[in-house]
N, C-alpha and C positions, 0 to 999 in steps of 0.2 A: 247810955247810948242805945238806941233801938234801931232796928233795921226794918224799914217800911217797904223797900223795893229791892229784892234780891235777884241777881242774875246767876244762872248756872251755865257753865260752858266747859267743853273739852275739845281739843284739836283732833282727838281720836274717836272715830265712830264706834269703836269697840266698847266705849264707856257709856253708851246711850242708856243701857239698862241701869247703870249706877246713877245716872242723872235722874232717871225715872224714880228710883228708890228715894233719892234725896227730895224730889218733888212730892213724894208721898209723905215724907216727914215734915216738909215745909210747903204746904199747899199753895201759898201765895208766891212762892219763888217761880220765876219764869226762865225757861230754857231759851238761850239766844243762839242764833245760827252763825253770827259773825260778831267779832269784837267791835266792829264799827257801829253796832247798835247801842253801845254804851254811851251814856251822857250823864249830865249832872243829876238827873232824876233817880239814878241808882245810888244806893248807899252801902252795897255789899256785892262782891263777886265771889262765887265759889267755883274754883277751878279744879278739875281732875286731871292729873298728869304728874310730871316731875318738875324739877327746878327749872328746866328749860322752858316748859310751858308757862310757869309762873313769870319768868323773865319776859317772854313774848307778850303775855297779857299786861304786864306792868307798863309797857310802852303806851298803853291806852289808859289804864286806871290812874296813873300818875297825873294825867292831864285833867281828870275830873275829881281827883282826890278820893277815889273809891277804895276802901279797904279790901284786902283779898284774904280768903281762906284757901289753903292748899290741901287737897286730898292726894296723898302720895301714892302714885302707881309707878314711880320711877325707881332708880337703883339705889340712890342714897337719900336725897331729899332733905337738905338743910333748910329750905324755905317751905316746902310742902310737908308739914309735920304731923298731919292726921293720917293714920293708917286706915285702909279700907274697912277693916273689921272694927274700927272705932267710930265710924261715921255717926251712927245713931246716938251713942253716948255723948260725943263732943258737940255735934251740931245742935242737939236739943238744949244742951247747957249754954252754948254760945248765943243762940237765938233767944234764950231766956235772960241774957245779960251777964252771964258768968264767963268772962274771957279776959285776955290781956291784949291791949292795943299797943302795937310797937311801930315807931317810925324809923325808917332806915334812910341814910343819906345817899344821894346820887351825885355823880360827877358829870359835868357838862364838857363836851369836847368841841373845839373849833379848829378848822384847818385853814390856814392862811386867812384867818378872820371870819370865815364862813361857818355857821353852825352846822355841825355834823351829827349831833345826837347826844343823848344822855345815857349813862350806863348805870346799871344796878351792881354789876360785878366789877368789870374792868375795861379800860381802854388799853389795847396792846399794839405797840409798834414792833413789827417783826419782819425778818427777811421774808420775801415772798416766794419767788420761784427758784432763785439761785441759792447756792450753798455758801457763798461768801458772806462774811460778817458785814454789818451795816455800820455807818458812822453817824453819830449824832451828838449834839451838845445838850446838856441838861441845865436848865435854869430854875431857881427857886426865888420867887419874889423879885424877878428881874436881875438876879445876880447869878453869874455863871458858877455852877457847882462842880461840874465834871464834864470832860469830853470822853465819850465812850466809843469803843469798837466792840461790838457784841452781836449776838443773834437778835437782840431786841430789848425791850423794856415793857414791863407790865405796870400800869398805874391803876391801883385797885382801891375800891372802897373797903371798909371793914367787912361788909357782907361778902365781897369777892375774895377775901383772904382764905376762904375755905374752898375756892374754885381753882382756876388755873394757877394763881399765885402759890397755892399750897403745893401743887404738883411740881412747881419750879423751885421748891425749897424755901418758900417764904414763911414767915411766922403767922400764926392764927391770931386775929384781932377780935376782941369782943365787938359785936355789931354796934354797941353804943359808944365806942371810943371815937372821939372827934379827931380822926386822923385819915391820912391817905398813904397807902403803902406803895413804895417805889421798889419794884423787884426786877433787877437786871436778869437778862436771859443769857447765860453762857458768856459772860464778859471775858475779854482778852486779858484784863488786868485782875490779878488775884486780890487786890485790895479794894475791889468794887463790891460793896455789900448792900443788902436791903436797907432801906431807910423808911421810917415812918415820919411823914411830915404832918404839920397841923392841917386840919380841915379848912382853915381859913387861908392857907398858902395858895399862891398862884404858881402853877407849874407850866413851864414852857420847854418844849423839845424842838430843836431845829435839826431836821434830817438833812444830811449832805449826801447826795447820790455819788457813788463811786463807780468806776468802770467795772463791769462784770457783776455788780450787785444791784438788787432791787428790794423794795420794801412795800409794806402795806400797813394800814391801820384797821384794826378790828374793834368794834364796839360790842361788848358782850358776846363775842364770838360769832355774831351774825352779820351785822352791817360791815361791809368791807370797802375800803378806799385804797386803790393802788397808787403808790407814790412814784412818779417818774422824774420829778424835778425837786429842787430844794423846797422844803415844806416846813412851815412853822405850825406846831401843834400846841394849842393852849388848852389846859385842863384846870378846872376849878369846881368848887361846890356848886351844884345846881340849886335853883330855887324850888324845884320840885322835890318830893320825897315819896318813898314807897311806904304805904301803910299796910301792916300785916295784922291779921287777927289770929291769935294763938289760943289754945285751950288754957284755962286758968292755971293748970299745972306746968305750963311751959317753963323750962330752965335751959339756958343756952349751954351750960357746961354739961348737963346731963345729956343733951342732944349730941354734943361732941363725943362723949363717952360711948353712946349707943352707935352713932354713925361710923365712928372710926375704930370700933371694936376694942376700946381700951378696957382693961380689967384691973 
């Protein structure tokens, strides 16, 4: 796999000098001012930032099947795994063909049958402005599994298992596991536990508004839909996928050890 047209981008103007340095390494790479400039003619995007920047970019790159390399200037960086002091070493190797290409699954979300978006990390049903628990029914493959009273529910990809779901006490899933993590948020029932469903399963949540409570749907923590009435939330595997370019030495378990400070 070779890269004929490479885009360079950052949301932060403070990274302009780093973009210039990368352009010095890869003279044919072009800096873009907006992600809307991306199209099928590009075969690689190099993004400088944190995982949040990567997720925002992926909303565009998944449409055109453009792989992404992440230069990490954020705090943790499970997706952006090249450090700023390793740019020269890794980018020269990658553009010479020495890299790992990885595809990550996305989830598609529909609200009352209307497409709402696709997530890299998670779709979250959560209480919105009020403090009262929300009520919802959880279906798997059209069969009622559970009726919940809780602060909400996280429906996560394996990639998202190291994001919000991890903070909520969920398990870490290897990104190549063909599964969907269902992580309750502060359930009223002590027998409500996290569940890993198959990636081929269809998930349906029916939200039932109650007096004094309100809810919202968040897609990757960005896109928000406030729910004021009964709502059917359908979630299943997306036809799109996220393509990541890693250094040849990439190892997910070593990344966990480093990022989480395991010794």
